[in-house]
C-alpha positions as YAML, in Angstrom:
chain: A
units: angstrom
residues:
- id: 1
  name: MET
  ca: [-47.07, 26.41, 35.76]
- id: 2
  name: ARG
  ca: [-43.94, 27.90, 34.27]
- id: 3
  name: ILE
  ca: [-40.62, 27.15, 35.96]
- id: 4
  name: HIS
  ca: [-37.42, 28.78, 34.71]
- id: 5
  name: LEU
  ca: [-34.10, 27.13, 35.56]
- id: 6
  name: SER
  ca: [-31.06, 29.39, 35.31]
- id: 7
  name: GLY
  ca: [-27.40, 28.93, 36.13]
- id: 8
  name: ASP
  ca: [-24.01, 28.29, 34.63]
- id: 9
  name: LEU
  ca: [-23.24, 25.27, 32.51]
- id: 10
  name: GLY
  ca: [-22.91, 22.30, 34.87]
- id: 11
  name: ALA
  ca: [-24.82, 23.97, 37.73]
- id: 12
  name: GLY
  ca: [-27.39, 21.14, 37.80]
- id: 13
  name: LYS
  ca: [-30.39, 22.36, 35.81]
- id: 14
  name: THR
  ca: [-30.95, 19.06, 34.00]
- id: 15
  name: THR
  ca: [-30.23, 17.07, 37.17]
- id: 16
  name: LEU
  ca: [-32.89, 19.09, 39.00]
- id: 17
  name: ALA
  ca: [-35.33, 18.51, 36.15]
- id: 18
  name: ARG
  ca: [-34.65, 14.75, 36.32]
- id: 19
  name: GLY
  ca: [-35.25, 14.75, 40.07]
- id: 20
  name: LEU
  ca: [-38.51, 16.66, 39.67]
- id: 21
  name: LEU
  ca: [-39.77, 14.28, 36.99]
- id: 22
  name: ARG
  ca: [-38.90, 11.24, 39.11]
- id: 23
  name: ALA
  ca: [-40.59, 12.82, 42.15]
- id: 24
  name: LEU
  ca: [-43.70, 13.33, 40.02]
- id: 25
  name: GLY
  ca: [-43.68, 9.60, 39.26]
- id: 26
  name: HIS
  ca: [-42.15, 9.43, 35.80]
- id: 27
  name: PRO
  ca: [-40.80, 5.85, 35.65]
- id: 28
  name: GLY
  ca: [-38.74, 6.01, 32.46]
- id: 29
  name: ALA
  ca: [-35.62, 7.71, 31.24]
- id: 30
  name: VAL
  ca: [-35.37, 11.47, 31.49]
- id: 31
  name: ARG
  ca: [-33.44, 12.80, 28.52]
- id: 32
  name: SER
  ca: [-31.82, 16.19, 28.27]
- id: 33
  name: PRO
  ca: [-33.68, 18.30, 25.67]
- id: 34
  name: THR
  ca: [-30.48, 20.05, 24.57]
- id: 35
  name: TYR
  ca: [-30.67, 18.73, 20.99]
- id: 36
  name: ASN
  ca: [-34.45, 18.23, 20.61]
- id: 37
  name: LEU
  ca: [-35.21, 21.51, 22.42]
- id: 38
  name: VAL
  ca: [-38.20, 19.88, 24.19]
- id: 39
  name: GLU
  ca: [-39.01, 16.55, 25.82]
- id: 40
  name: ILE
  ca: [-42.64, 15.74, 26.57]
- id: 41
  name: TYR
  ca: [-43.88, 13.85, 29.65]
- id: 42
  name: VAL
  ca: [-47.54, 12.92, 29.97]
- id: 43
  name: PHE
  ca: [-49.04, 12.57, 33.44]
- id: 44
  name: SER
  ca: [-52.66, 12.01, 34.41]
- id: 45
  name: GLY
  ca: [-54.23, 15.44, 34.30]
- id: 46
  name: TYR
  ca: [-51.43, 17.44, 32.68]
- id: 47
  name: ILE
  ca: [-48.44, 17.43, 30.35]
- id: 48
  name: LEU
  ca: [-44.96, 18.55, 31.40]
- id: 49
  name: TYR
  ca: [-42.76, 20.08, 28.71]
- id: 50
  name: HIS
  ca: [-39.03, 20.19, 29.50]
- id: 51
  name: PHE
  ca: [-37.32, 22.80, 27.31]
- id: 52
  name: ASP
  ca: [-33.64, 23.62, 26.85]
- id: 53
  name: PHE
  ca: [-32.90, 26.82, 24.93]
- id: 54
  name: TYR
  ca: [-29.11, 26.70, 25.32]
- id: 55
  name: ARG
  ca: [-28.60, 26.39, 21.54]
- id: 56
  name: PHE
  ca: [-30.81, 29.36, 20.63]
- id: 57
  name: LYS
  ca: [-28.92, 32.06, 18.75]
- id: 58
  name: ASP
  ca: [-31.82, 34.52, 18.91]
- id: 59
  name: PRO
  ca: [-35.00, 34.75, 21.02]
- id: 60
  name: SER
  ca: [-37.10, 34.77, 17.82]
- id: 61
  name: GLU
  ca: [-36.35, 31.03, 17.52]
- id: 62
  name: PHE
  ca: [-38.91, 30.51, 20.31]
- id: 63
  name: ASP
  ca: [-41.70, 31.92, 18.13]
- id: 64
  name: ASP
  ca: [-40.33, 30.29, 14.96]
- id: 65
  name: ALA
  ca: [-40.55, 26.87, 16.66]
- id: 66
  name: GLY
  ca: [-44.18, 27.46, 17.68]
- id: 67
  name: PHE
  ca: [-43.42, 26.93, 21.36]
- id: 68
  name: ALA
  ca: [-45.83, 29.64, 22.58]
- id: 69
  name: ASP
  ca: [-48.71, 27.17, 22.12]
- id: 70
  name: TYR
  ca: [-47.14, 24.84, 24.70]
- id: 71
  name: PHE
  ca: [-47.51, 27.44, 27.47]
- id: 72
  name: ASN
  ca: [-51.13, 27.25, 28.65]
- id: 73
  name: ALA
  ca: [-53.21, 26.58, 31.76]
- id: 74
  name: ASP
  ca: [-53.11, 22.80, 31.27]
- id: 75
  name: THR
  ca: [-49.34, 22.36, 31.11]
- id: 76
  name: VAL
  ca: [-46.22, 22.56, 33.23]
- id: 77
  name: CYS
  ca: [-43.29, 24.08, 31.37]
- id: 78
  name: LEU
  ca: [-39.83, 23.55, 32.80]
- id: 79
  name: VAL
  ca: [-37.37, 25.79, 30.95]
- id: 80
  name: GLU
  ca: [-33.57, 25.55, 31.04]
- id: 81
  name: TRP
  ca: [-31.67, 28.60, 29.76]
- id: 82
  name: PRO
  ca: [-34.75, 30.91, 29.68]
- id: 83
  name: GLU
  ca: [-32.49, 33.93, 29.06]
- id: 84
  name: MET
  ca: [-31.82, 32.61, 25.55]
- id: 85
  name: ALA
  ca: [-35.48, 33.25, 24.69]
- id: 86
  name: ALA
  ca: [-35.79, 36.51, 26.64]
- id: 87
  name: GLY
  ca: [-38.59, 38.73, 25.41]
- id: 88
  name: ALA
  ca: [-40.38, 35.90, 23.60]
- id: 89
  name: LEU
  ca: [-40.78, 33.44, 26.47]
- id: 90
  name: PRO
  ca: [-43.78, 33.85, 28.81]
- id: 91
  name: GLY
  ca: [-42.83, 34.94, 32.32]
- id: 92
  name: ALA
  ca: [-42.09, 32.40, 35.02]
- id: 93
  name: ASP
  ca: [-44.29, 31.47, 37.94]
- id: 94
  name: LEU
  ca: [-41.21, 30.16, 39.71]
- id: 95
  name: ASP
  ca: [-37.62, 31.14, 38.98]
- id: 96
  name: VAL
  ca: [-34.86, 28.78, 40.14]
- id: 97
  name: THR
  ca: [-31.26, 29.95, 39.95]
- id: 98
  name: LEU
  ca: [-28.59, 27.31, 40.55]
- id: 99
  name: SER
  ca: [-25.00, 28.16, 41.43]
- id: 100
  name: LEU
  ca: [-21.82, 26.13, 41.62]
- id: 101
  name: LEU
  ca: [-20.05, 26.26, 44.99]
- id: 102
  name: ALA
  ca: [-16.79, 24.71, 46.18]
- id: 103
  name: GLY
  ca: [-16.28, 21.07, 45.22]
- id: 104
  name: ASP
  ca: [-19.48, 19.36, 44.13]
- id: 105
  name: ALA
  ca: [-21.75, 21.65, 46.18]
- id: 106
  name: ARG
  ca: [-24.58, 23.63, 44.62]
- id: 107
  name: SER
  ca: [-26.96, 26.29, 45.88]
- id: 108
  name: ALA
  ca: [-30.46, 27.06, 44.69]
- id: 109
  name: ARG
  ca: [-32.38, 30.32, 44.96]
- id: 110
  name: LEU
  ca: [-36.12, 29.97, 44.41]
- id: 111
  name: GLU
  ca: [-38.27, 33.02, 43.73]
- id: 112
  name: ALA
  ca: [-42.04, 33.04, 43.28]
- id: 113
  name: LEU
  ca: [-43.13, 35.47, 40.55]
- id: 114
  name: SER
  ca: [-46.88, 34.78, 40.63]
- id: 115
  name: ASP
  ca: [-49.59, 33.49, 42.95]
- id: 116
  name: ARG
  ca: [-49.12, 30.04, 41.41]
- id: 117
  name: GLY
  ca: [-45.37, 30.23, 42.11]
- id: 118
  name: GLU
  ca: [-46.05, 31.30, 45.70]
- id: 119
  name: GLN
  ca: [-48.40, 28.33, 46.17]
- id: 120
  name: CYS
  ca: [-45.66, 26.03, 44.87]
- id: 121
  name: LEU
  ca: [-43.05, 27.49, 47.25]
- id: 122
  name: ASN
  ca: [-45.44, 27.26, 50.21]
- id: 123
  name: ALA
  ca: [-46.13, 23.59, 49.42]
- id: 124
  name: LEU
  ca: [-42.37, 22.96, 49.22]
- id: 125
  name: ARG
  ca: [-41.81, 24.73, 52.55]
- id: 126
  name: ARG
  ca: [-44.52, 22.58, 54.20]
- id: 127
  name: LYS
  ca: [-42.92, 19.43, 52.81]
- id: 128
  name: VAL
  ca: [-39.45, 20.43, 54.03]
- id: 129
  name: THR
  ca: [-40.83, 21.34, 57.46]
- id: 130
  name: ALA
  ca: [-42.68, 18.00, 57.72]
- id: 131
  name: THR
  ca: [-39.54, 16.11, 56.69]
- id: 132
  name: ARG
  ca: [-37.44, 17.84, 59.37]
- id: 133
  name: SER
  ca: [-39.96, 17.26, 62.19]
- id: 134
  name: PRO
  ca: [-39.17, 14.37, 64.54]
...
């Protein structure tokens, strides 16, 4: 599963990543990968890689770092600032665009770009519907 997180600086990409990791059951600290470029989280059955490409100067840095090997059928790759690796980065299954609104408010636009992304969105819709039901 490949999830791309886009949005302006401060829109909440890392906060969303932290929330996702906690929801998946990660008990420890969730660090921003801004300086390390990737943080690794091991779950039973899969590995989640949390990338942040904000500091990339050129998309070729993705290949130079050997990150292509991380994107396979057995991993979840959560990518902040995917546009900084445009052309080198594998396409997303799910694209999340976060926007700043008035005050502390944020909006999120989720778009499925594959069957796997559509399955993820459908599962999220079912969960939201179940939560709203009396």
